[in-house]
Structure formats: structure tokens, C-alpha cells
C-alpha positions as CSV (number, residue, x, y, z in Angstrom):
1,M,-8.1,3.8,56.1
2,T,-9.3,6.6,58.3
3,V,-9.5,6.3,62.1
4,A,-13.4,6.3,61.9
5,Q,-13.2,3.4,59.4
6,A,-10.8,1.5,61.6
7,K,-13.2,1.9,64.6
8,E,-16.1,0.7,62.4
9,L,-14.2,-2.3,61.1
10,A,-13.2,-3.3,64.7
11,A,-16.8,-2.9,65.8
12,N,-17.9,-5.2,63.0
13,F,-15.3,-7.8,64.0
14,L,-16.6,-7.7,67.5
15,R,-20.2,-8.3,66.6
16,G,-21.5,-11.3,68.5
17,D,-18.6,-11.0,71.0
18,N,-18.9,-7.5,72.4
19,N,-21.8,-5.7,70.8
20,N,-21.4,-2.7,73.1
21,A,-17.7,-2.0,72.5
22,Q,-16.9,1.7,72.9
23,I,-13.9,2.4,70.7
24,S,-12.4,5.7,71.6
25,N,-9.5,7.5,70.0
26,D,-7.5,6.6,73.1
27,T,-8.0,2.9,72.3
28,V,-6.7,3.5,68.7
29,L,-3.7,5.4,70.2
30,L,-3.1,2.5,72.5
31,A,-3.1,0.0,69.6
32,I,-0.6,2.1,67.7
33,H,1.6,2.3,70.7
34,E,1.4,-1.4,71.0
35,I,2.7,-1.8,67.5
36,A,5.4,0.9,68.0
37,I,6.7,-1.1,71.0
38,R,7.0,-4.2,68.9
39,C,8.5,-2.7,65.7
40,E,9.7,0.6,64.2
41,P,7.0,1.8,61.9
42,L,8.7,3.8,59.2
43,H,5.8,6.3,59.1
44,L,6.5,7.3,62.7
45,V,10.3,7.4,62.6
46,K,11.8,10.9,62.7
47,E,15.3,12.4,63.3
48,Y,15.8,13.4,66.9
49,T,17.3,16.9,67.5
50,G,16.5,17.3,71.2
51,S,13.7,19.8,70.9
52,E,10.9,17.4,70.0
53,T,7.8,17.3,72.2
54,D,6.2,14.4,70.4
55,V,8.6,11.6,71.3
56,F,7.1,8.2,72.0
57,R,10.4,6.4,72.3
58,K,14.0,6.8,71.0
59,I,15.4,4.1,68.7
60,L,18.9,3.2,67.5
61,S,19.8,4.3,64.0
62,T,20.5,1.4,61.6
63,T,22.7,3.6,59.4
64,D,26.2,4.8,59.6
65,D,25.4,8.5,59.8
66,D,25.1,8.5,63.7
67,K,21.7,10.3,63.6
68,E,19.5,9.9,66.6
69,L,16.1,8.7,65.7
70,Y,12.8,8.5,67.5
71,I,9.3,7.2,67.1
72,R,6.9,10.2,67.3
73,E,3.5,10.2,68.9
74,P,0.8,9.4,66.4
75,V,-1.9,11.9,65.7
76,I,-5.4,10.5,66.1
77,D,-8.4,12.2,64.4
78,D,-11.5,10.4,63.2
79,N,-11.3,12.0,59.7
80,S,-7.6,11.4,59.1
81,E,-5.7,8.2,58.1
82,V,-4.7,5.9,60.8
83,D,-1.3,7.4,61.6
84,I,0.9,4.4,61.0
85,D,2.3,2.5,57.9
86,K,-0.5,1.1,55.7
87,D,0.9,-2.4,56.2
88,L,0.3,-2.1,59.9
89,Q,-3.2,-0.5,59.9
90,M,-5.0,-3.9,60.2
91,A,-2.7,-4.8,63.1
92,A,-4.0,-1.7,64.9
93,V,-7.6,-2.9,64.2
94,F,-6.8,-6.4,65.5
95,F,-5.2,-5.0,68.7
96,I,-8.3,-2.8,69.3
97,C,-10.4,-6.0,68.9
98,A,-8.1,-7.9,71.3
99,Y,-8.5,-5.1,73.9
100,L,-12.3,-5.2,73.7
101,S,-13.1,-8.8,72.9
102,N,-14.8,-10.9,75.6
103,K,-14.1,-14.3,73.9
104,N,-11.3,-13.9,71.3
105,K,-8.5,-11.8,72.8
106,E,-5.8,-14.3,72.0
107,Y,-7.1,-14.8,68.4
108,Y,-7.0,-11.1,67.6
109,E,-3.7,-10.5,69.3
110,A,-2.2,-13.4,67.3
111,K,-3.5,-11.9,64.0
112,A,-1.9,-8.5,65.0
113,E,1.4,-10.2,65.9
114,K,1.4,-12.0,62.5
115,L,1.0,-8.8,60.6
116,I,3.8,-7.2,62.6
117,A,6.1,-10.2,61.9
118,I,5.3,-9.9,58.2
119,Y,6.0,-6.2,58.3
120,K,9.3,-6.7,60.1
121,T,10.4,-9.4,57.6
122,N,9.6,-7.2,54.6
123,H,11.2,-4.1,56.3
124,L,14.4,-6.1,56.9
125,N,14.5,-7.5,53.4
126,M,14.2,-3.9,52.0
127,A,17.4,-2.8,53.8
């Protein structure tokens, strides 16, 4: 799903709740950051060499090779894919809805959290 499609989907979810929601690229970035705080999206994990300028946060390697890893800053562009694992793209949409909802913040946040929990379970089971 592209960033533009994610914004449109979030706007559709918010109809009847916040019809005037302004969904900016910063809001999409904030949603991806929210996910990257709660889990380690494989799409954003890179090896840390010390010269990176796109570090969102460092993480511990789960392998025995002693490599330093980090989660890179996502790239947000309306015409590109939402820069996170496909299994987490709807979580980003639901976090956007949680930020902008007038009536259903907890509902949307719970839906995002559930998708993250499923992702983490599947990711742990793949190891």
C-alpha cells in the first residue's frame, strides 16, 4: 500500500468521527515511529557501522555474530510504499486513526497493538 493509499484508508475509517482530518506525511512518520518503538520491523533493521545518519534507534542483535543493528528512519513519500513491513502497514493506518479520532482513539490503538502483537509472535516463531 502506498502512503497516499494509507492516508485515504485512514480518512475513510475516520468518516463520521473526524471528517476534517488532515493526514500529513509527518503523521504517517509518527505512526511508523510508534510501531518501531514497540517492535523491530525487519524492513527497517540495518547493520550499524557508525557512519549512518538515518538512525531512529539502536537495537540489540539477536544473533551470535556481534553485529550492531539499528532501526533506520523510514522514508515517507505519497507515491511510495509505506516504509515498513507489509504485516505492519495496517497498524500504521490504525495509529493514524488513533491520533486523529475524536471518539475512538482507544479502539484504533487497540487494533494497532493487536497487529503488532501478531507480528511479534510470528517473527519470534520464525527464528
